[in-house]
C-alpha positions in Angstrom: -53.2 33.8 26.8 -52.7 36.3 29.6 -50.2 39.1 29.4 -49.1 41.6 32.0 -47.5 44.8 30.7 -45.6 47.0 33.2 -48.0 46.2 36.1 -47.5 48.4 39.2 -49.2 48.4 42.6 -48.5 50.7 45.4 -50.1 50.5 48.9 -50.5 53.3 51.4 -47.8 53.1 54.1 -48.5 52.3 57.8 -47.5 54.3 60.8 -47.9 58.0 61.8 -48.9 60.5 59.1 -45.5 62.2 59.3 -43.5 59.0 58.6 -46.0 57.1 56.5 -44.4 56.1 53.2 -46.2 54.1 50.4 -45.2 50.5 49.8 -44.3 49.7 46.2 -45.4 46.1 45.9 -44.9 45.9 42.2 -42.6 48.1 40.1 -43.6 47.4 36.5 -43.8 43.6 36.0 -44.1 42.0 32.5 -45.2 38.4 32.2 -47.0 35.9 29.9 -49.1 32.9 30.8 -49.6 30.9 27.6 -52.6 28.7 27.0 -52.1 25.2 28.6 -48.8 26.5 30.0 -47.1 26.3 33.4 -45.6 29.5 34.9 -44.0 29.9 38.3 -43.4 33.1 40.3 -40.7 32.6 43.0 -39.1 34.9 45.5 -38.9 35.5 49.2 -41.7 36.7 51.4 -42.8 40.3 50.6 -41.5 40.3 47.0 -44.9 41.0 45.5 -45.7 37.6 44.0 -48.9 37.1 45.9 -50.1 40.6 45.0 -49.5 39.8 41.4 -51.5 36.6 41.7 -54.4 38.5 43.4 -54.4 41.1 40.6 -54.6 38.3 38.1 -57.7 36.9 39.8 -59.3 40.3 40.1 -58.9 40.5 43.9 -56.6 43.5 43.7 -56.5 46.5 41.4 -53.3 47.5 39.5 -52.5 51.2 39.4 -50.2 51.1 36.4 -49.6 49.1 33.3 -52.2 46.7 31.9 -53.5 43.2 32.1 -54.6 41.6 28.8 -56.7 38.5 28.9 -57.4 36.8 25.5 -56.5 40.0 23.7 -58.8 42.2 25.9 -57.3 45.0 28.0 -58.7 45.0 31.5 -57.7 48.7 31.9 -60.3 49.6 29.3 -63.2 47.7 31.1 -65.4 48.5 34.0 -65.4 46.3 37.1 -68.6 44.7 35.9 -67.3 44.0 32.4 -64.1 42.5 33.8 -66.0 39.9 35.9 -66.4 37.3 33.1 -62.7 37.4 32.3 -61.6 37.0 35.9 -64.1 34.2 36.4 -61.9 32.1 34.0 -59.0 32.5 36.5 -59.5 30.7 39.8 -57.2 30.8 42.9 -56.2 27.8 45.0 -55.6 29.4 48.4 -52.6 28.7 50.6 -54.5 27.8 53.7 -57.1 25.0 53.2 -58.2 25.4 56.9 -59.6 28.9 56.3 -60.5 28.6 52.6 -63.7 26.7 53.3 -66.8 27.8 55.3 -66.8 25.7 58.5 -70.6 26.0 58.9 -71.4 24.4 55.5 -71.0 20.8 54.3 -68.9 20.0 51.3 -72.1 19.3 49.4 -73.3 22.9 50.1 -69.9 24.4 49.3 -69.8 22.7 45.9 -73.5 23.1 45.1 -73.8 26.9 45.3 -71.6 27.7 42.2 -72.9 24.7 40.3 -76.6 25.6 40.9 -75.8 29.2 39.7 -74.3 27.8 36.5 -77.3 25.4 36.1 -79.7 28.3 36.2 -77.6 30.3 33.8 -77.3 27.5 31.3 -80.6 25.7 31.7 -78.9 22.5 32.7 -81.0 19.3 33.0 -82.3 18.1 36.4 -79.6 16.1 38.1 -76.7 17.9 36.4 -75.6 19.5 39.7 -75.3 16.2 41.6 -73.6 14.5 38.6 -71.1 17.3 38.1 -70.4 17.5 41.9 -69.5 13.8 42.0 -67.5 14.1 38.8 -65.4 17.0 40.2 -64.7 15.1 43.5 -63.7 12.1 41.5 -61.4 14.2 39.4 -59.5 15.4 42.5 -59.3 11.9 43.9 -62.0 12.0 46.6 -64.9 9.7 47.3 -68.2 11.7 46.9 -70.2 9.4 49.2 -67.6 9.9 52.0 -66.8 13.6 51.5 -70.1 15.3 50.6 -72.0 15.0 53.9 -69.0 16.1 56.0 -68.0 19.5 57.3 -64.4 20.8 56.5 -63.2 20.2 60.0 -63.9 16.5 59.6 -61.4 16.2 56.7 -57.6 16.1 56.7 -55.6 19.1 55.4 -54.8 17.3 52.1 -58.5 16.4 51.6 -59.5 20.0 52.2 -57.1 21.2 49.7 -58.5 18.8 47.1 -62.0 20.2 47.9 -60.6 23.7 47.4 -59.4 22.6 44.0 -62.7 21.0 43.1 -64.5 24.2 44.1 -62.2 26.2 41.7 -63.1 23.7 38.9 -66.9 24.3 39.3 -66.7 27.3 36.9 -64.5 25.5 34.3 -61.5 27.9 34.6 -58.9 28.3 32.0 -56.2 29.2 34.6 -55.5 27.9 38.1 -53.5 30.2 40.3 -51.9 28.1 43.1 -50.6 30.5 45.8 -48.2 28.4 48.0 -50.8 25.7 47.6 -48.8 23.0 49.4 -47.0 25.0 52.0 -49.5 24.2 54.8 -50.0 20.6 53.7 -48.2 17.7 55.5 -44.9 16.9 53.7 -46.1 13.4 53.0 -49.1 14.7 51.1 -47.5 17.5 49.1 -46.4 15.3 46.2 -50.0 14.1 45.7 -51.4 17.6 45.4 -48.6 18.6 43.0 -49.3 15.5 40.9 -53.0 16.4 40.9 -52.3 19.8 39.5 -50.1 18.3 36.8 -52.9 15.8 35.9 -55.5 18.6 35.7 -53.3 20.6 33.4 -53.0 17.5 31.2 -56.6 16.3 31.3 -58.4 19.7 31.3 -55.9 21.8 29.4 -55.8 24.5 32.1 -52.9 26.8 32.5 -51.1 26.8 35.9 -49.6 29.7 37.7 -47.6 28.5 40.7 -46.6 31.1 43.3 -44.0 29.9 45.7 -40.7 30.4 47.5 -39.8 26.8 47.0 -37.7 26.2 43.9 -38.0 22.5 44.1 -41.8 22.5 43.9 -41.8 25.0 41.1 -39.4 22.7 39.1 -41.6 19.7 39.7 -44.8 21.4 38.7 -43.5 23.4 35.7 -40.3 21.7 34.4 -41.4 22.5 30.9 -42.6 26.0 31.8 -41.3 29.5 32.5 -39.9 30.8 35.8 -40.0 34.4 36.9 -37.8 35.4 39.8 -39.2 38.4 41.6 -37.3 40.7 44.0 -39.0 43.6 45.7 -41.7 43.9 43.0 -39.4 43.5 40.0 -38.6 40.6 37.8 -34.8 40.1 38.0 -34.6 36.8 36.1 -36.9 35.1 33.6 -36.6 32.0 31.4 -37.2 28.3 31.2 -37.5 26.7 34.6 -34.6 24.2 34.1 -32.5 26.8 32.4 -32.7 29.2 35.3 -32.1 26.4 37.9 -29.2 24.9 36.1 -27.6 28.2 34.9 -28.7 31.1 37.2 -27.2 34.4 36.1 -28.6 36.9 38.7 -27.0 36.9 42.2 -30.4 37.0 43.8 -31.5 33.8 42.0 -28.2 32.2 43.0 -28.8 33.1 46.6 -32.3 31.5 46.4 -31.0 28.3 45.0 -28.1 28.3 47.4 -30.6 28.2 50.3 -32.0 24.8 49.3 -31.2 22.3 52.0 -28.5 19.7 51.2 -28.7 16.1 52.3 -25.3 15.4 53.7 -23.7 12.2 52.4 -26.3 12.1 49.6 -25.8 15.5 47.8 -22.8 17.7 47.2 -23.4 21.4 47.7 -22.9 23.6 44.6 -19.3 24.9 44.6 -20.3 28.5 44.0 -23.1 29.0 46.5 -23.9 32.6 47.5 -25.3 34.0 50.8 -26.8 37.6 50.9 -24.7 40.0 52.8 -27.6 41.4 54.9 -31.2 40.6 55.7 -34.0 42.2 53.7 -34.9 45.8 54.7 -38.1 46.7 52.9 -37.9 50.3 54.0 -34.7 51.0 52.2 -34.7 52.6 48.8 -31.1 52.4 47.5 -30.2 54.0 44.2 -29.6 51.7 41.3 -30.1 48.0 41.8 -32.3 47.2 44.8 -30.4 44.0 45.5 -27.0 45.8 45.6 -26.8 46.4 49.4 -27.2 42.6 49.9 -25.4 41.3 46.8 -22.1 39.5 47.4 -21.0 40.4 43.8 -22.0 44.1 43.8 -19.7 46.6 42.1 -19.5 50.4 42.3 -21.6 51.0 39.2 -24.5 48.8 40.7 -25.7 51.9 42.6 -25.5 54.2 39.5 -28.4 52.8 37.4 -31.3 50.4 37.7 -30.5 47.4 35.5 -33.2 46.6 32.9 -34.5 43.1 32.2 -32.7 42.0 29.0 -31.7 39.0 27.1 -28.7 37.3 28.6 -26.8 36.8 25.3 -24.1 34.2 25.7 -24.3 34.3 29.6 -26.4 31.1 29.5 -25.5 28.2 27.3 -28.0 27.5 24.5 -30.8 29.9 25.8 -32.4 32.6 23.6 -35.2 33.4 26.0 -33.3 33.7 29.3 -33.4 37.3 30.6 -31.9 38.9 33.7 -31.6 42.4 35.3 -28.0 42.5 36.3 -25.0 44.6 35.3 -22.5 41.9 36.0 -24.2 38.5 35.3 -22.2 35.4 35.8 -23.6 31.9 35.8 -22.6 29.8 38.8 -23.0 26.2 40.0 -25.1 26.6 43.1 -27.6 23.7 42.9 -26.6 20.6 44.9 -25.7 17.5 43.0 -25.8 13.8 44.0 -22.6 12.4 45.3 -20.9 9.6 43.4 
């Protein structure tokens, strides 16, 4: 199990020295990734979800809070001692076209981490080639066809499957998929999502899916948890289907309202919301950060920062649903099929 406790991350600002202001990417995020579970972080670009994923993989440092992996605090360890823990968490990058070294064949790309493991474990001769073929078969690729080829000789979907196979070379416990299908042809996305579901089922890995697409988050983790992130803070959290069917926070409702509707096939949600203004990351309003854009904001929304708390009876039948809103109200915003 992996737990984040009040994780913060601030980056130095850009521009002239006189006007440079730090960028607060994360403002105290709590989350839990259970063993064999599926968790999704959703939010618009710049909300901090990718920074959170990079911290989880050890690519970024956190400057506040703590990250606990299997009961061990990462804050208490040196960078060297953290490495074995972060090795269990592997990222599937967004861009399969830049994630693979174009000067190396797929055989070389997969062999390097496997040969290192073979030396560490004293594996028998032939283990590397057998494991290499096994991993490619696991992600639905023909080893004889793929291994001698360079990345540019493969389609985008095949490259993404190779990226997944490379992540599996170290037998990870968690796969972090950062917009893993956003650069894949639409006709191939379902296959990649189904592959990730199959790996969770066959290998028992946990999945963290980072996306702005609610539909893919629901497909991949219908039985999991959903964290809605706005400007570095979790504003709503709960079961994936619970949040999609009964969103309580206006920002979540705006995200769900933005899902395209197929005219003549689907009926738009009757309570759809649209933000009042575009996102201004430079603004630091008092109180709720979403208040300047919120169609349901009241005067007291600028008086205090709402804390993430149980929604009580705001959502039918849910005891784990949380939101950070002073005036929550569930609304019907998801499109439904027409009769």
